[in-house]
C-alpha positions as CSV (number, residue, x, y, z in Angstrom):
1,M,0.0,0.0,0.0
2,T,1.3,3.4,-0.9
3,G,1.4,6.4,1.5
4,I,-1.6,8.1,0.0
5,S,-3.6,4.9,0.1
6,K,-2.8,4.5,3.8
7,K,-3.8,8.1,4.4
8,I,-7.1,7.7,2.6
9,L,-7.9,4.4,4.4
10,K,-7.0,5.9,7.8
11,F,-9.2,9.0,7.2
12,L,-12.1,6.9,6.0
13,L,-11.9,4.8,9.1
14,I,-11.9,7.9,11.3
15,V,-14.9,9.3,9.4
16,D,-16.7,6.0,9.8
17,A,-16.0,6.0,13.6
18,V,-17.4,9.6,13.8
19,L,-20.4,8.5,11.7
20,I,-21.0,5.6,14.1
21,A,-20.8,7.8,17.1
22,V,-23.1,10.5,15.6
23,G,-25.6,7.8,14.4
24,I,-25.8,6.1,17.8
25,I,-26.1,9.4,19.8
26,F,-28.3,11.5,17.6
27,F,-30.4,9.2,15.4
28,D,-32.5,6.1,15.6
29,T,-31.5,2.6,14.3
30,K,-33.1,3.2,10.9
31,V,-30.9,6.2,10.1
32,F,-27.9,4.5,11.7
33,Y,-28.2,1.3,9.6
34,S,-28.9,3.4,6.4
35,M,-25.8,5.5,7.0
36,Q,-23.5,2.5,7.8
37,I,-24.6,0.4,4.9
38,G,-24.4,3.4,2.5
39,F,-20.9,4.4,3.8
40,I,-19.4,0.8,3.8
41,T,-20.7,0.0,0.4
42,S,-19.5,3.3,-1.1
43,V,-16.1,2.7,0.4
44,S,-16.0,-0.8,-1.0
45,V,-16.9,0.5,-4.5
46,M,-14.2,3.2,-4.3
47,L,-11.5,0.8,-3.0
48,A,-12.4,-1.9,-5.6
49,S,-12.2,0.8,-8.3
50,F,-8.7,1.8,-7.1
51,I,-7.5,-1.8,-6.9
52,S,-8.8,-2.7,-10.4
53,Y,-7.4,0.5,-11.9
54,R,-4.0,-0.1,-10.3
55,R,-3.9,-3.6,-11.6
56,M,-4.9,-2.5,-15.1
57,I,-2.1,0.1,-15.1
58,A,0.5,-2.4,-13.8
59,V,-0.4,-4.9,-16.6
60,R,-0.2,-2.1,-19.2
61,V,3.2,-1.0,-17.9
62,E,4.4,-4.6,-17.8
63,K,3.3,-5.3,-21.4
64,E,4.4,-1.9,-22.5
65,I,1.0,-0.9,-23.9
66,I,1.0,2.9,-24.4
67,T,-2.3,4.5,-25.5
68,I,-1.2,8.2,-25.4
69,D,-0.7,10.0,-28.6
70,D,2.1,12.5,-28.0
71,S,2.0,13.9,-31.5
72,K,-0.3,16.7,-30.4
73,D,-0.3,18.7,-27.2
74,T,-3.4,18.9,-24.9
75,I,-4.6,22.2,-26.2
76,D,-4.6,21.1,-29.8
77,R,-6.5,17.9,-28.9
78,V,-9.2,19.9,-27.2
79,E,-9.5,22.7,-29.7
80,D,-9.0,20.7,-32.9
81,P,-9.6,17.0,-32.3
82,Y,-10.2,16.2,-36.0
83,D,-7.2,18.2,-37.4
84,L,-9.6,20.6,-39.3
85,Y,-7.3,23.6,-38.8
86,D,-4.0,21.8,-39.7
87,D,-1.2,24.1,-40.6
88,K,-0.2,21.9,-43.5
89,E,-1.4,23.2,-46.9
90,I,-3.0,20.8,-49.3
91,T,-1.3,20.8,-52.7
92,Q,-2.9,19.9,-56.0
93,A,-1.1,16.5,-56.0
94,E,-2.5,15.7,-52.6
95,E,-6.1,16.4,-53.5
96,Q,-8.0,13.2,-54.1
97,S,-11.5,12.3,-55.3
98,L,-14.1,11.6,-52.7
99,A,-14.1,7.9,-53.5
100,E,-10.4,7.6,-53.0
101,T,-10.6,9.5,-49.7
102,V,-13.4,7.2,-48.4
103,K,-11.4,4.1,-49.4
104,E,-8.3,5.4,-47.7
105,E,-10.3,6.1,-44.5
106,K,-11.9,2.7,-44.5
107,K,-8.5,1.1,-44.9
108,K,-7.2,3.1,-41.8
109,R,-10.2,2.0,-39.8
110,K,-9.6,-1.6,-40.7
111,E,-6.0,-1.3,-39.6
112,N,-7.1,0.2,-36.3
113,R,-9.8,-2.4,-35.6
114,R,-9.1,-4.4,-32.5
115,S,-9.9,-8.0,-31.8
116,L,-12.4,-9.2,-29.2
117,F,-9.5,-10.5,-27.1
118,E,-7.8,-7.0,-27.1
119,I,-11.1,-5.3,-26.1
120,L,-11.6,-7.8,-23.2
121,K,-8.1,-7.3,-22.1
122,D,-8.6,-3.5,-21.9
123,T,-12.0,-3.8,-20.1
124,K,-10.6,-5.9,-17.3
125,A,-10.7,-2.9,-14.9
126,A,-14.4,-2.3,-15.6
127,L,-15.3,-5.9,-15.4
128,S,-13.1,-6.6,-12.4
129,V,-14.3,-9.1,-9.9
130,Y,-13.6,-6.6,-7.1
131,R,-15.8,-3.9,-8.7
132,L,-18.6,-6.3,-9.6
133,G,-18.6,-7.6,-6.1
134,A,-18.6,-4.1,-4.6
135,Y,-21.5,-3.1,-6.8
136,L,-23.4,-6.3,-5.9
137,L,-22.8,-5.5,-2.2
138,L,-24.2,-2.0,-2.8
139,V,-27.3,-3.3,-4.5
140,L,-27.8,-6.0,-1.9
141,G,-27.4,-3.5,0.9
142,F,-30.0,-1.2,-0.6
143,L,-32.4,-4.1,-1.1
144,Y,-31.8,-5.3,2.5
145,L,-32.6,-1.9,3.9
146,Q,-35.7,-1.5,1.7
147,R,-37.0,-5.0,2.5
148,H,-36.6,-4.6,6.3
149,E,-38.0,-1.0,6.2
150,L,-34.8,0.4,7.5
151,L,-34.1,2.7,4.5
152,H,-33.7,6.3,5.4
153,I,-33.0,8.0,2.0
154,P,-31.3,11.2,3.2
155,G,-29.0,9.4,5.6
156,Y,-28.2,6.7,3.0
157,L,-27.5,9.3,0.2
158,F,-25.4,11.4,2.6
159,A,-23.3,8.4,3.7
160,L,-23.1,7.1,0.1
161,S,-21.6,10.5,-1.1
162,L,-19.1,10.9,1.7
163,P,-16.3,8.5,0.5
164,P,-16.0,10.0,-3.0
165,V,-15.9,13.5,-1.6
166,I,-13.3,12.6,1.1
167,I,-11.1,10.8,-1.4
168,V,-11.2,13.6,-3.9
169,A,-10.4,16.2,-1.2
170,I,-7.5,14.1,0.1
171,L,-6.1,13.6,-3.4
172,L,-6.4,17.3,-4.3
173,R,-4.8,18.3,-1.1
174,D,-2.0,15.9,-1.6
175,K,-1.5,17.1,-5.2
176,T,-1.3,20.7,-4.1
177,N,1.2,19.8,-1.3
178,H,3.2,17.8,-3.9
179,S,3.1,20.8,-6.3
180,K,4.3,23.2,-3.7
181,D,7.2,20.8,-2.8
182,T,8.4,20.6,-6.4
183,I,8.3,24.4,-6.9
184,Q,10.5,25.2,-3.9
């Protein structure tokens, strides 16, 4: 586990302890169960996403699969994604008929076509057992609360939204701290 992962996990455990204390002291069991199941399932989805993404990146690095096109900078990719405003002038020799251009583009698309195996290899992070299990846990938790009439929607949604907000805040704070360290 990296330092930032430990920091995130530690902070999430502290927030859960505070959530437990607040739920027990100020709310009834319905709100308490809704908040705990919402928080725990949301944390499991976030952690499963991190784990599957980390594994996908590790496999890509190991197999040296690079998907970044460095031929254009970021601003060019945003402002002109289809090279409509290319600086290169078209000469008379480069002009082609419409049929030739269509054939050429179809040929390029066939060359870039990926096999089913390559597509499945790239979607391993999305179809990760961890993520699927975490989402299954989220759905089952919601159904459990609904069936036993313990679902308190505001408490559930509040607890469900806490982990993503906390993780983003920690990552942004760590990024700004890291940026300040490199500038000095």
